[in-house]
C-alpha positions as CSV (number, residue, x, y, z in Angstrom):
1,M,0.0,0.0,0.0
2,N,1.6,3.2,-1.2
3,I,-1.3,5.4,-0.5
4,L,-4.3,5.2,1.9
5,L,-7.4,5.5,0.0
6,F,-10.5,6.9,1.9
7,S,-13.9,7.8,1.1
8,E,-16.7,10.0,2.9
9,L,-17.8,6.9,4.9
10,D,-14.4,7.1,6.6
11,K,-14.9,10.6,7.9
12,I,-15.9,11.1,11.6
13,T,-15.9,14.9,11.1
14,P,-15.4,17.0,8.0
15,N,-11.4,16.9,8.3
16,I,-10.9,13.5,10.5
17,I,-10.9,10.0,9.1
18,R,-11.0,6.9,11.0
19,I,-9.8,3.5,9.4
20,S,-10.4,0.3,11.1
21,D,-10.7,-2.2,8.4
22,H,-8.1,-4.1,6.3
23,R,-6.3,-0.9,5.6
24,Y,-5.7,-0.4,9.2
25,L,-4.4,-4.1,9.7
26,H,-2.1,-3.5,6.7
27,L,-0.5,-0.5,8.3
28,K,-0.5,-2.1,11.7
29,K,1.4,-5.0,10.2
30,R,3.8,-2.8,8.3
31,Q,4.7,-1.0,11.7
32,Q,5.1,-4.2,13.4
33,H,7.2,-5.7,10.9
34,T,9.4,-3.2,9.7
35,S,9.6,-0.8,12.5
36,S,8.6,1.6,10.2
37,P,9.2,5.2,11.7
38,D,6.7,7.0,9.6
39,I,3.6,5.1,11.0
40,T,3.4,6.9,14.3
41,T,1.4,9.8,16.0
42,G,2.4,13.1,14.8
43,N,3.7,12.0,11.3
44,S,2.0,12.2,8.2
45,L,0.9,9.6,5.5
46,R,0.2,9.8,1.9
47,I,-3.7,9.8,1.6
48,G,-6.3,10.1,-1.5
49,E,-9.8,10.5,-1.8
50,I,-11.3,7.7,-3.9
51,N,-12.2,9.5,-7.2
52,G,-10.7,12.8,-5.9
53,N,-7.3,14.4,-5.2
54,M,-4.2,13.2,-2.9
55,G,-2.3,14.8,-0.4
56,F,-1.0,13.9,3.1
57,G,-2.8,13.3,6.5
58,N,-1.4,13.8,9.8
59,I,-1.7,10.9,12.2
60,I,-3.5,12.0,15.3
61,D,-4.2,8.4,16.8
62,F,-2.8,5.1,15.9
63,N,-3.9,2.3,18.7
64,D,-5.0,-1.4,18.7
65,S,-8.3,-0.9,17.2
66,F,-7.9,2.0,14.5
67,I,-5.9,4.9,12.8
68,E,-7.3,8.4,12.8
69,L,-5.9,11.1,10.5
70,E,-6.4,14.8,10.3
71,L,-6.7,15.5,6.7
72,G,-4.3,18.2,5.1
73,P,-4.9,19.9,1.6
74,L,-5.7,17.6,-0.9
75,N,-4.3,19.5,-3.8
76,D,-2.5,16.7,-6.1
77,E,-4.3,15.4,-9.1
78,P,-4.2,11.6,-9.8
79,P,-1.9,10.4,-12.7
80,T,-3.3,10.8,-16.2
81,P,-5.6,7.6,-17.3
82,N,-4.1,5.3,-19.7
83,D,-6.0,5.9,-23.0
84,V,-6.6,2.1,-23.5
85,T,-9.8,0.4,-23.3
86,L,-9.8,-3.1,-22.5
87,I,-12.5,-5.6,-23.8
88,I,-11.7,-9.1,-22.0
89,A,-13.4,-12.6,-22.6
90,L,-14.2,-13.6,-19.1
91,P,-11.5,-15.7,-17.8
92,R,-11.4,-18.0,-14.9
93,P,-12.5,-16.3,-11.7
94,K,-9.3,-16.9,-9.6
95,M,-7.5,-14.9,-12.5
96,L,-9.5,-12.0,-12.2
97,K,-8.1,-10.5,-9.0
98,R,-4.7,-10.4,-10.6
99,I,-5.9,-9.1,-14.1
100,F,-8.0,-6.1,-12.5
101,R,-5.3,-5.2,-9.9
102,E,-2.5,-5.3,-12.6
103,A,-4.4,-3.5,-15.3
104,T,-5.3,-1.0,-12.7
105,T,-1.6,-0.3,-11.9
106,L,-1.1,0.4,-15.4
107,G,-3.8,3.2,-15.5
108,I,-6.6,1.3,-17.3
109,K,-10.0,2.9,-16.6
110,Q,-12.3,0.9,-18.7
111,F,-13.1,-2.8,-18.7
112,Y,-15.8,-4.5,-20.9
113,I,-15.9,-8.2,-19.6
114,I,-17.9,-10.2,-22.1
115,N,-18.8,-13.6,-22.8
116,T,-17.8,-15.6,-25.7
117,F,-18.1,-19.0,-27.2
118,K,-15.3,-20.6,-25.3
119,V,-16.0,-19.0,-22.0
120,D,-17.1,-21.5,-19.2
121,K,-20.8,-20.6,-18.1
122,S,-20.3,-21.3,-14.9
123,Y,-17.7,-18.5,-14.7
124,W,-20.6,-15.9,-14.6
125,S,-22.1,-17.4,-11.2
126,S,-18.5,-16.8,-9.3
127,P,-18.9,-15.0,-6.2
128,V,-15.7,-13.1,-7.4
129,L,-18.1,-11.2,-9.5
130,E,-19.7,-9.7,-6.5
131,T,-19.4,-5.8,-6.8
132,E,-17.7,-5.4,-3.4
133,N,-15.1,-8.0,-4.4
134,L,-14.1,-6.1,-7.7
135,K,-14.1,-3.1,-5.9
136,R,-11.5,-4.3,-3.6
137,F,-9.2,-5.5,-6.5
138,L,-9.4,-2.4,-8.1
139,L,-8.5,-0.3,-5.1
140,E,-5.4,-2.8,-4.4
141,G,-4.3,-1.6,-7.8
142,L,-4.7,2.2,-7.0
143,E,-2.9,1.6,-3.8
144,Q,0.1,0.3,-5.5
145,C,0.3,2.7,-8.2
146,I,-0.7,5.9,-6.0
147,D,-4.0,7.0,-7.8
148,T,-7.4,7.5,-6.8
149,Q,-9.7,7.0,-9.9
150,L,-11.8,3.8,-9.7
151,P,-12.0,2.1,-13.0
152,V,-15.5,1.2,-14.6
153,I,-16.1,-2.4,-15.1
154,H,-18.8,-3.4,-17.6
155,F,-20.2,-6.7,-17.9
156,K,-21.7,-7.8,-21.3
157,R,-23.2,-11.5,-21.1
158,F,-24.2,-11.7,-24.7
159,F,-21.5,-11.4,-27.3
160,K,-23.9,-10.5,-30.5
161,P,-25.7,-7.6,-29.0
162,F,-22.3,-6.3,-27.5
163,V,-20.5,-6.3,-31.1
164,E,-23.6,-5.2,-33.1
165,D,-25.1,-2.6,-30.7
166,D,-22.2,-1.5,-28.2
167,L,-19.0,-1.8,-29.9
168,P,-19.5,0.6,-33.0
169,T,-20.0,3.6,-30.5
170,L,-17.7,2.3,-27.9
171,S,-14.6,1.9,-30.6
172,S,-15.7,5.1,-32.7
173,G,-12.4,7.3,-32.8
174,K,-10.3,4.7,-31.3
175,K,-7.7,2.1,-33.3
176,G,-9.3,-1.5,-32.5
177,Y,-7.2,-4.4,-32.2
178,V,-8.0,-8.1,-31.4
179,A,-5.3,-10.0,-29.9
180,H,-5.6,-13.5,-31.2
181,P,-3.1,-16.5,-31.3
182,S,-2.6,-17.0,-35.2
183,D,-1.1,-16.2,-38.3
184,V,-1.6,-12.5,-38.3
185,E,0.1,-9.3,-38.3
186,S,2.5,-8.9,-35.4
187,C,1.6,-6.4,-32.6
188,P,2.7,-2.8,-33.1
189,A,5.8,-1.7,-30.9
190,A,3.7,1.2,-30.1
191,F,0.1,2.0,-29.8
192,A,-1.3,5.2,-31.0
193,S,-4.1,6.8,-28.7
194,P,-6.9,6.4,-27.9
195,T,-6.9,2.4,-28.4
196,I,-9.2,-0.4,-27.7
197,I,-7.9,-3.9,-27.4
198,A,-10.2,-7.3,-27.4
199,I,-8.5,-10.1,-25.7
200,G,-10.1,-13.6,-25.8
201,P,-10.0,-16.6,-23.8
202,E,-7.1,-18.8,-23.5
203,G,-8.5,-20.8,-26.1
204,G,-9.0,-17.8,-28.3
205,F,-11.9,-16.2,-30.1
206,T,-13.7,-18.4,-32.8
207,D,-13.6,-17.3,-36.3
208,Y,-17.1,-16.0,-36.3
209,E,-16.2,-13.8,-33.3
210,I,-13.0,-12.3,-35.0
211,E,-15.2,-11.6,-38.0
212,K,-17.6,-9.7,-35.9
213,F,-14.7,-7.5,-34.5
214,S,-13.6,-7.3,-37.8
215,D,-16.6,-5.7,-39.0
216,C,-16.2,-3.0,-36.6
217,G,-12.9,-2.2,-37.8
218,F,-10.8,-4.4,-35.3
219,E,-7.3,-5.4,-36.6
220,S,-6.2,-8.9,-35.6
221,I,-2.7,-8.8,-34.0
222,S,-0.5,-11.8,-32.6
223,L,2.2,-11.7,-29.7
224,G,4.1,-14.5,-31.4
225,K,3.8,-18.4,-31.6
226,R,3.7,-18.7,-27.7
227,I,0.3,-19.0,-26.3
228,L,0.2,-16.9,-23.3
229,K,-2.2,-16.7,-20.3
230,V,-4.5,-13.6,-20.3
231,E,-3.1,-12.3,-17.2
232,T,0.3,-12.3,-19.0
233,A,-1.1,-10.8,-22.3
234,I,-2.6,-7.8,-20.8
235,P,0.4,-6.3,-19.2
236,V,2.4,-7.0,-22.3
237,L,-0.3,-5.4,-24.6
238,V,-1.0,-2.5,-22.4
239,G,2.8,-1.6,-22.2
240,R,2.9,-0.8,-25.8
241,S,0.6,2.3,-24.9
242,I,2.9,3.6,-22.1
């Protein structure tokens, strides 16, 4: 955790926040195991308001139950978002935490999670997809990269309506790519902004699905002959835009 994120719910007065959940436990563990001199009453911590600005808060109480901080000026704006939109075929639920966390650290702010022919239908009923779990994954990414702007996740369970009704508008003004393990053009060394990238399941998109993306102006690209896991392909692709 490189920044302590808070919301209005954490305020006990307009200028004081109290943290007693997993964020507090993380700070307590950090203090105990590293003898960190910065986490003590009278010192300050980097803080940020979720979807707001950043600054520092002065520690006014740090005990066995909670930490309280007095808010200082929040004058620092969060970093500029990455101008890449990701379309991801729903992967195995256990991969989602890593995918959302790592993509968030890279500045991604828009995710479209879609259904495709090779997506196991049982994935859609996983508790991992519950709102609070997803928010936690995103916040972990923001805490790592010192950012405050929560990404937005859109779920699209029906492929054809998505590519026919939503995708033309979504991809308007953007360069679209489909990452697909096949004999197609190699991935560009760098993407022009703004960009929208579709990443299929580990078995890849079907020919029909590739055709539907092509109808919307998407270009098929490859990262080479090696078949990569989705969680590996995403940082490789997004890294082309940084």
